[in-house]
C-alpha positions, 0 to 999 in steps of 0.5 A, spaced: 370 625 638 368 621 632 367 613 634 367 608 629 361 604 627 361 597 630 359 594 623 366 597 620 370 595 625 369 587 625 370 587 617 377 590 618 378 585 623 377 579 618 381 582 612 387 583 617 386 576 619 386 573 612 392 577 610 396 574 616 394 567 614 396 568 607 403 571 609 404 565 614 402 560 608 407 563 603 413 563 608 412 556 609 412 554 602 419 558 601 422 554 607 419 548 604 422 549 597 429 551 600 429 545 604 428 541 598 433 544 594 438 544 600 437 537 600 438 535 593 445 539 593 447 535 599 445 529 596 449 531 589 455 533 593 455 526 597 454 522 590 461 525 587 462 527 580 459 522 575 463 517 572 465 517 564 464 510 561 470 507 557 473 501 554 479 498 556 484 492 554 490 489 557 497 490 555 499 483 553 506 480 550 505 478 543 510 477 537 511 484 533 515 486 527 518 492 524 516 493 517 515 498 511 509 498 507 508 502 500 504 501 494 506 500 487 504 497 480 506 490 478 511 490 472 513 484 467 521 483 468 522 483 461 517 486 455 518 486 448 515 490 442 516 485 436 517 489 429 517 487 422 525 488 419 522 487 412 516 490 408 511 485 406 504 482 406 503 477 412 501 470 409 500 467 416 500 469 423 502 463 428 500 466 435 494 469 438 493 473 444 494 470 451 499 464 448 505 462 451 511 463 446 519 461 446 524 465 444 526 464 436 519 461 435 516 464 428 510 468 429 508 471 422 510 469 415 511 475 410 511 474 403 518 473 401 518 472 394 522 478 392 527 477 397 528 470 395 529 472 387 534 477 389 538 472 393 538 467 387 541 473 383 546 475 388 548 467 389 549 466 381 553 473 381 557 470 387 559 463 383 561 467 377 566 471 381 568 465 385 570 462 378 573 468 375 577 469 381 580 462 381 582 463 374 585 470 375 590 466 381 592 461 375 594 467 370 597 471 376 602 465 377 604 465 370 605 473 370 599 473 365 595 479 368 597 484 373 596 484 380 591 490 380 587 486 375 587 480 380 585 485 386 579 488 382 576 481 381 577 479 389 574 485 391 568 484 386 567 477 389 567 479 396 562 485 394 558 479 391 558 475 397 556 481 402 550 482 397 548 475 397 548 474 405 544 481 405 539 477 400 539 471 404 538 475 411 532 479 407 529 472 406 530 470 413 527 476 416 520 474 412 519 469 418 518 474 424 520 470 430 519 472 438 525 475 441 524 473 448 520 468 451 513 470 454 506 471 453 503 474 447 500 481 450 497 484 444 497 482 437 496 488 432 496 484 425 492 480 421 493 475 415 493 479 409 495 485 412 501 489 409 506 490 414 511 496 413 518 495 416 519 497 423 512 496 424 510 493 431 506 487 430 506 483 437 507 485 444 510 480 448 511 480 456 515 475 460 510 474 466 514 468 469 517 473 474 514 480 476 517 486 479 514 492 483 519 498 485 518 502 491 520 509 492 523 508 499 525 514 504 532 515 505 531 514 513 530 506 511 536 505 507 540 502 513 534 497 514 532 494 507 537 490 504 536 484 498 533 478 500 528 480 505 521 477 505 516 481 502 508 480 502 504 483 497 496 484 497 492 486 490 486 489 490 483 484 484 485 478 489 481 480 496 483 476 502 489 473 498 497 475 500 503 473 496 510 472 498 516 475 495 523 478 496 527 484 495 531 483 489 535 489 489 536 496 492 539 502 489 545 505 493 543 512 490 538 517 494 534 521 489 536 528 491 530 531 489 525 526 492 529 524 498 528 516 496 531 510 493 529 505 489 527 498 492 525 492 487 521 487 489 520 480 486 515 475 485 513 469 482 509 470 476 505 465 471 499 465 476 494 469 479 498 475 479 499 479 472 502 485 470 499 492 471 496 490 478 496 495 483 499 492 490 500 494 497 507 491 499 510 490 506 517 488 508 518 486 515 526 487 516 526 485 524 522 481 529 521 481 536 517 474 539 515 477 546 514 484 545 509 488 550 504 491 546 497 495 547 492 496 541 494 503 537 487 506 539 490 506 546 495 511 544 493 519 545 494 523 538 501 526 540 507 524 537 512 528 540 509 526 547 506 519 546 502 517 552 496 513 554 490 512 560 491 506 565 485 505 569 487 504 576 481 503 581 476 507 579 481 513 576 484 514 569 491 516 570 495 519 564 501 515 563 507 517 558 510 511 554 516 510 550 514 506 544 517 501 540 515 498 533 508 499 530 505 493 527 498 494 524 493 495 530 498 493 535 504 498 538 510 496 542 511 499 549 518 499 551 517 503 558 511 506 562 506 500 562 507 493 565 503 486 562 496 486 565 495 494 565 488 496 563 489 501 558 483 505 555 482 504 548 475 508 547 472 514 551 479 518 552 477 524 549 473 526 555 478 524 560 483 528 564 488 525 569 485 523 575 478 522 572 473 517 575 471 512 570 466 506 569 469 500 565 463 498 559 462 491 559 466 489 565 460 489 571 465 488 576 469 494 575 463 499 575 464 504 579 459 504 585 455 511 587 456 513 594 450 512 598 447 518 602 449 519 609 444 517 614 441 522 618 440 521 626 434 519 628 430 525 632 428 524 639 421 524 640 
């Protein structure tokens, strides 16, 4: 039998010992990593789910109004285009843009020389025929002229009188006057210009009272009525509001658009001017003690209105019955009571029963669960 040399047997023994040592070290490392991983999982399980940060506001009682809002441009109550009723050269112009005028006030004087001559001519002809008519009546009483001749002279006299009145009217038309009271919005004539008949030469607006016409959906027909207060805000006058009233309401609903006309009236002759674009609000009902929450707390589901209420460290989804919506506030008729903390921000990530952490209120922060203490080992 062949015997292994003593030298080779010792080397193999050392190799075997080193292999056993490496195997023991690898086993120990794997055991240590497994214990650390299990420990971490246990701690996460003991701490529970992570809290979702939210902002809250308390449901409170405050006055709230039911209103309708719309937009419309302001219009003057009356507007007139001043036209020349006769042709002629403008000798003098008495009004400028921005000037207030009264009804009947002269604005332009046209050259009336030709009309004045014609008026004088017709006046002379009229006086001649009046004398002839007086003589014809005397002759008719003496049976010296026929009734037909007397009637012809009478007819000629009436015709001359009408011609004279027309000539005098032409003279009067040479002085162009304001048809309404208001402010000159535009002047389209200068002294020396030749003016054609029926040509617009001035534009006048009555800005003492301004109007805005709203086209309101037919569902509001029963709520809007004449006399209700109206609030107006215009882009040109930021930070200011103006009061008015509903002047009249059309009782007819347009079949094509499903709307009816509501005319709102405002005092003019001040900062408000025709042509300004305004935002109009009509308050048609008031509640002095309504339970309200911020509108940001409402979940975006009009068919099933709801919100989240924080109870303890949980967010609970609560269906609600809405009342009036007024600006940033919403009236809650059912589902929430005064003092309830409703979520106003952070509800996107919430589900019914989610754990929450209220931002800005340290006393309401959710405390993380402490890991359970391990029992001491006996020595």
